[in-house]
N, C-alpha and C positions, 0 to 999 in steps of 0.2 A: 674231415677227410680221413680215412683209415688206409684200406686197400682199394685202390680206384684203378681202373684200366680204361685206357682211351685208344681209338683208332690212330694209327699212323697216317701220314699225309698220302694223299692219293698218288703221288708219284713214287713214293716209297713201296706202296702196295704193287703198283705196276712192275718195278724193277724186281721186287721179291717173287711175284708170280712168274717172272721170266727168268728166274734162278740168276741173277746178276750177283757179283762179289759184293761183299761188304767188309768193313773193319770195325772192330770192338776195341777202342783203345782205353776206355774208362774201366777200372774193376773196382771203383769205389772203396779202395782200401783206406783212404784217409778219413772215411765216415764210420768205419767199423769199431765197435767197442770190445777190446780184446777180452776182458774179463767175463763178458756174457756170451762169447762166441765159443764154438768147439763142438766136440762130440757129447750128445745127450741121449738119455734112454728113450727118448720118442721126441716127436716134433713138438709135442706141448709138454714135454717131460721137465723136471727141475733137477735130475740127478745127471751130474756133469761126469761124463765118461772119457773124457780126453786124457790120454796117456802122457803124463809129463814126468814120470819116475825116471826115464832115461835121459830124455832131453828137455830141458827146462824151456818155457816159453815156446812150446812146439806149436801151439795153435795158431801163430802167427804165420806159419808156413802155408796156410791155405789162402793167403791173400797177398804173398810177397812179391808175385810176379815171377817167381822161380818154380817151375812146375815139377822139378826132379826132387824137391824136398818134401817129404810127407809128413802128416800127423796122423796118429793112429789113435783108436779107441781101446779103452780098458776092458769093457763088456763086463764090468764087476756084477752088474744087476741082471745079467744074461737077458738083455732086451731082444725081442723078436723083431722090433721095428726101430732101430736106432736112427738118429738124425744127425747131421752136421749142420749147425746153426751159426748163420752170420747175423750178428745183432748190430743195427744201425744207429749212431748217436744223433743223426739229423735225417731229414727227409731224403728219399732216395728214389731215383726214376731209372728204370732198365727195361730192356725188351729181349735180352739175350743172356743165357747162362751157359758156360762151358766148363765141364768138370774134367780135369786131367791128372794122370798119375795115379788113379785108385787101384785098388786090388779086389774090387767087389766079386769079379769072376772066380777068385780064389777062396771066398769066404764059404764055409759050410752053410747049406740051406736047411730049411725045415721040410723040405719036399719039393714044391715048385722052385722054378728059377728065382732069383732075387730081382725085385723091380725097384725102380728109383723114379721119383717125381719129386715136385717142387710145391712147398706149403708156404704160403706168405702169410704175416701177420702185421697189423696195423692198428693201433688202439685196442678195441676189444674184438676187432674182425679177423677171422681166420679163412683163408681162401686156398684152395688147390689151384694152381696157376699153370699147369702143363700136363699134358698126356704122360702115360707112364711109359718108361722105356724098360724092356726085359734084358737082364744080363745073362747071358748063357754062361754056363760053367765053363771057366778058363778064358774067358773074354774080358780083358781089361782095357779095351779100346775106350777112347774118351767119348764122354757123353755130351751131346750138344742139343741145346733147347733153343730153338729159334722161333718157335710158335707159341707164344704165352697168351694164356686167356682165361676166364673162369669158367672152370670145368663144370660148375654147377648148373650152368645153361647150356644152350645150343652153341656149337662150336661155329665161330664166325668164319667169314670167308678168307680173312687176312689176320696175321698175328697182332696183337695189341701190345701198348706199352704199359707198364705198371709203374704206380707211384705208391710207396709205403710212406705214411705220414702220421702227424700228431704225436704219436708215442708208441712204445712196445713194437719198434719196427724190426721184423726179423724175417729172414729167408732160411727156409729149412730145406736141406737135401735129404729126403726120407727114403730109407730102405725098408723093404718088407720081405717077408719070408726068410729071415736070417735065423739061423740056429743060435740060440742064445749062449751055448756053450762052445760056439765054434773056436777051434784052435788057433786059426788065422783071424786076427782082428781087423775089421774095416779100417782101411786108411784112405787118405786122400791127399792128393798133392796140391792142387789149386782149384778153387771155385772162382771163376772169372764171371762176375756180375755187371754187365754195362749195357750202354746205349750203342745201337749199330750206327754206323755212318755208311749209309747205302750208296753204292755206285749204280749208274744207271745203265751202263753197258760193260762189256767185257774189255780187258785191256786190248790195245792195238796189236795186230799181227805183225811180225811172229810174236807169239807167246808161249813160253815152255812152261806148262802146268805140271810137269812131270820130273823137273830138274831136281837132282839130289846130289850130294857130294859127301865126302868123308875126309878124315886126317890120318895119314900113315907114316910111318917112318920105316925106310928101307936099310937094311945093312947088307952089303955086298961082300962076301968074301973073295979071297984071292983065288978060290976053286971056281968061282964063277956063279956060285949059289947066292940067291938073293933071298934074305929071310925079311919078311914084312911083319910090321908090328901096327896094330890098329888101335887108334886112339878112340875115334867115333866113326860112325858110318850111317848113312841114311838121312842126313841133314838136308831139308828142303831148302831150296833156293827160288826166289821169284823176283824177276826183273820186269817191272811194270812200266810201260809208257802207254798213256791213255788219253786220247782226245777228250776235251771238255768243252761243251758249248752251252750248257744250261746252268743257270745261276744256282739252282738248287743243288746239284751235284758239286759245284764248285764250293758252296758253303759246307757241304758234308766233308769234303776232302780237308779243308781248312780247319774244320771242327776236329777231325781225328788227329790233326797235327797239334792242335791246342790240347785235346784230351791226354795225349801222351808226352806232355811237356816237351813240345816241339821235336818228337820223335826221339827223344832220350831215352824213353821207356818202352818196354814191349807192348805189342798190340797182338789182338787175334785176327788173323786173316782168314776169312771163310769163303771159299769158292763157289759153293753151291747150297745156299742157304735154304731153299725150299725142298730139298731132298730129305728123304726119311732119315738118313745117316749123313749129314753134312760134313765135308772135310774142313776141319779147322786147325789151323797152325799158329803155335805160339811164335812170333816173329819179332825180330829187332832190325830196325832200319840200319843199312850199312852206314849211312851218312846222316846226322840230325838235320837235314836240309829240306825245306819246302821249296819244290821246282815246279813253277806253272808259268813257263814262257808263253807269250802270246805267239799264235801262229797266223794270225789274221785279225780282222776287225773284232771278232768276239772268241775265236777258238783259242783254247790254250791246250798244252800238253802236260799232263801230271806225270812225273818221273820220280821213281823210287826203286831201290833194290832192297829186298827182305830177306833175312838170314834166319832160319829156324833155332829157336832154343829148346834145350832139352826139357822134358823127355820128348824124342822125335817121334812124330806121328807114325812113320814107317815101322817103328818097333812094337806098335800095337798098344801103346799107352796113351 
């Protein structure tokens, strides 16, 4: 086994086709080999381009579950197609990749807009496993890959699950059309590589999928003037209450809880995974609690509150 792809379960395909939400709690950070990961001159290149001159150990920032800390490339070999590589020390299975906190829209191009795709390696096999996303100039919004497949063949009706096995397990985020002498070097905040935990239905109504908040400090002078200082704004909030009657969905929710070390670590909440540009939020559960009380002979209600972690999606990163 090297790079293998397999169909998802039928119920997952049905839920994806209906654009139902999903959670990605694993980011496989425990399997990443730090010394072999980072920026390289190409997806199959051997020249390490990771900038650790200013910040030592910077490459860890790409999988530390903190999207606001970035790792930059040095671009000393002026590559036109640099790649950010995650090398895995053991077999890994995933079906979703989310890239946050990048600056690709600010990087100088060689003419056409920069494009981004995913190239996977296992043993002696190399496979492009995603369609290409075009990054317009000035656009640093997060890149979400929820439809993975072997692009060398016909595109299947539903996304597939990828397993990298045997040896030489690598996932490369490949950039193309980069000006090798760009003054702004490519940088990345977080590469989230995980397996979806699909929900079969939307949360129960009422459900506020537009909720955002911020943190401010007000100073009121004796003249009556109030001066407001903003610490942060545009942080998404999601309060989820959802009826669960199917054993597959119950198992998926329990798996998300386990994947995130019992909701003590962040997860990625994706509300519309089958859209061309899905909305993906880096979230932390307000309470590390799994709540699934019975409401009848088989019906349970899943309840949790999620608080977005920076960089906030509303900021365009």
